Steps between C-alpha positions, in 0.01 A plus 500: 500500500535662160335391181524722194340376182494701181429455135756362257817707461484619860684372804309217663627369830396337823678537830371222727661230710486147356279400793241764401508395134450139610207596721334714229537230233424201724835337422791390712798733533712244312250496213502881478883499491496237224251702293705817543810312385320378184367850426855636534639231267231579240584871517151591626624626836813634658572511871686772684627321805550716804678474828470696821743788525846407627397134514482185294152436640240481225232763465183498288580469129341703224359301207482676163287374213642549153223685310657450157506123539160489668352690208607220264352236732170667579381739229227423249740593217748239616231233503386594151852494358599176672760685708331402824687232690380278782680556830637170624 
């Protein structure tokens, strides 16, 4: 399991199976997948999908947070300048 979290303008990613993310967050695997899809559509996250070598069998994906977009959503400056947006 790999979790690397940094400040804005750094690479932020998580490398966990969906089942682990579901367990950690107390959600179903389907719910976690749906949330990841929404975060991707909003540009808050990108997913590097991976497959086992010489196979089409899926491996654990790497989920990257987009620090530039997150900064607009979550900084005090963004809230003060009405740039902050609700995530829906």
